[in-house]
Structure formats: structure tokens, C-alpha cells
Phi, psi and omega in degrees: 000242178296340184298342180292344185277345186263142168285172178308138188238022185295318185197163178266142184238126179297141172291137177277130181297124169090000178268144178309152184290328186209120174231119181241136188222120176054041193281136171237144176212146176239156174218114186061033178091346178261145173302125182246342174206136185239108167053051177276136189209113171201179182212135183254152174266151181292133171094352183279158179247116181246135165260137179250121185234151179168173179284167175305143176086006186280343181106015187287311174300324176297318173309312186292320180292336175284321178297320180283358183075017180274324181238138180268146185273164174283335181194167182096177186217140173242122179239127185237114177053038175090359173227168179294158193289335201296331182263000182282132168256005175272003181257119168253130189235116176249104188279185187302139176302328178302330188279358184254144174276097188278356174277349174307117186282097179216137171284166173303310176294332171294323181293307182301324178292339175303322180297341179267009181293323176299330173285306186281325183099149193295322192255024182232148180284148175294147184268172178298315179305321178294319179292325171292324168303321169300311182296318171307316185291317174298324176296318183300330178255019177056042181239007184304324185294339188252021180304328182261004181282145180286139188295331181294330184277008178273161169281170178300317179297308179298327180293321182290326177292327177302307187300321178299317180295329173299317177296320175293328179290326180285347182060044177296135172268332185237120180241130179245117186234121183261105180056051187282348191255356184290129175090357184271144185287175177297319186292325180293313182305305187298326179295315174304307182299329176295317174294317173305317174306303176309323175288311173309322177291339177270006183076017175274141177268138181227131168245129176226131176278125180211150172269349180282099181291326173303319182288330175294322185284333192260333192238005180235161181279322177226157175237133171247117184256122191231138158210079190078303179259151178282123182261336171191148176210120178167200184302145185307316173317318189271336182264317189268061169261156183310320185294320181290322184287323173299319176298324187288312196255344174047231192290359177260024170222147183231137184250127187242118183269138186226176179286342177270000184120185188277142179254126182259130180249118178253124174294123181261099183302322186299320186251353176066035173208170185266146185235121187282143179223114175272138180257163180083030178286000000 
């Protein structure tokens, strides 16, 4: 349940000086006997915001779970500041909201306090400094007034802000968010991006899985296009091209030529409608 929001808390691992915050090399993974990831290799820079895009079943969630140390790869290596992910408490992983049992009786402050477990230890009570850190994290996401509210009573946008507060309380350097913007209205999305802008200014690296290609192109430093294999990785203009997207989405994409350039229509299996994407932005 909510333990999924924590990275492995077994021990703290010192960061290797000069090492990349995240380096993935030759990663392979299988799910129910089927290849989920094949030979995925990339490296992130500190403080950047990366969108991970691709069709359903492309391996986005599997990739995040392996980076967070929740799932083991079949082959390949994940390095966070020069070490494997299992011992780091600087990785915060926020899974899809659909994977959470929202009926679990827990308050907003308790959820955020979970982010402090790696600092406190499993068998110790929170100190005054831990409670202050939780409150400060909730203030940063404008949720301090709802600290005693049950998490199930919040809106989707408020719940996502609470999970970001948990990552702040954890003092994470790398935050992985799996579809955090799905189903949110425009004001809720903007509230989350204001927080993400502040995180980038603080040098926090963020990877976000999303199906919204327009958002990926407009609000992220780099885009990682995935469909089991890494098809493209770089600035949005270089990745979100008709050629790359047709390779990724295949028959689920249609190209319509317009006076302003090609317009891509991607069939969204989750919402049973086409989502347009204009290229050449």
C-alpha cells in the first residue's frame, strides 16, 4: 500500500563524487514471462525534468520500479550517484494513483511522515525536527491546513501534492512520478508544475511518466520515448517527431497534413479518444 511510496530504507549509501545522479545501462526486464524492457541505456543530469512517454505497455512503470529498487532487472545496471538503487534513501517513487487503496485510514501528515522513515529509522519515534520537516514540506505544496485530513478525502490534485510533500520530507534528490497528472484539471496541473519548478531550482531531478505529448514537449527539458526499447532521448523537438512517434505508436497513430505542418492523432486506449499532437513546436 503506502509503503510503495518509499524507496528502499535498509541503509544510507554515500554518493560517489562526480557520478551521475542516474545512469541506466543495458537494462532488460520481463513481466509475466514477456519482455518489458530491452537494452535500455541513458543518463540524467542533476536538476533536469524528464518526461517518459510511450504507448500503454511500453515499460514506463517497470522502468521506474527498477530505478527505485522496487523491482529487480533481468539484466543490466542502474546506478544512482555511482551505486545500485537498493540502498538509497534519496530516491522517491510515486506510483500511479490507481495502485493505491484510498480507503486506507491515514492522515495527510502521516503520509508525508513516511518520507522521514529513512532518516528516523524503522523502530524510532519522530522527533520534533521530523515533525517540523513534515509541516514545512506541506507548506511548500500549500497543504499544511489539511494535515489532519484523511488522504481519501482529498481531490486528485491535492493527493498528488501530498505525495510531492512526502518526497520533500524524504529530502529526495531523484523523484519518479508515474502518471501524476492523469485526470487532473488545468488548475491542479499548474499547481503541481509550480512545485516542480521550485524543485528544479533546488537541483532536484524529476522523471515523470505521461501520456500527454503536448505537455512533454512544452514543459520538460528532455523527453525519453520508450516502447520496451529506448527509441529516442533528448530535447522535445528532436524526440517528438513524426518518424519517432510512428515507430513508438505504430497503428495507434495517424498523421494529418495541415497548413501548419503535420498533426499527429494518437489513439488513447485509456480514454477511448484521439489525442492530437502538433509537431514542429
